[in-house]
C-alpha positions, 0 to 999 in steps of 0.5 A: 790562326794556326800560327798563333797556336804553333808559335805558342812557345814564344809566349807574348812574342808570338803576337808580333811574330805572327803579325810580321808574317802577315805583313811579309805576306802582304809585301811579298805576295801582295795579299792577306795570307790569312784570307781565305781562312781554311774554314772559309775555303773548306766551306766552299768545297764540293769535291771529296775531302778526307781529313786525318787528325789526331787528338795526340798531334803534337803540332796541329791542335785537334780543334783545327780539324773540328773547325774544318769538319764543321765548315765541311758540314754541307759537303756529303763527300767530306770525311774526318778520320780521327786516329791516335798518335803524334803528327805524321803517325798513321793508323794501321789501316791508313793505306786501305782507308785512303785507297777506299776513299779514292776508289769511292770518290773516283768511281765512274770518273776514270776513263782509259787513256788512249784506248 
């Protein structure tokens, strides 16, 4: 669970903190906020998926991107891009690569509206 990684600064207190978040999720949202896990949800996707991750990310451990990539292994339209930099820092050609992804993914699916 990502929360255990993110709240590591709380040392052993992270465990009751995370469990309280799960309890609050049950009370306020009526369900288990840990299910489906991101990996379980990703494994069911058949749509195009693009994941950007960095080994230098100071907030989300790179292992989470690796787990998603593994879960998406049967999706031929899933891509993992590994860059450098801290959280929310983009690689130089991010915009071009994102535009290419959308162009490739939407090819033949866009119809003109009202024409």
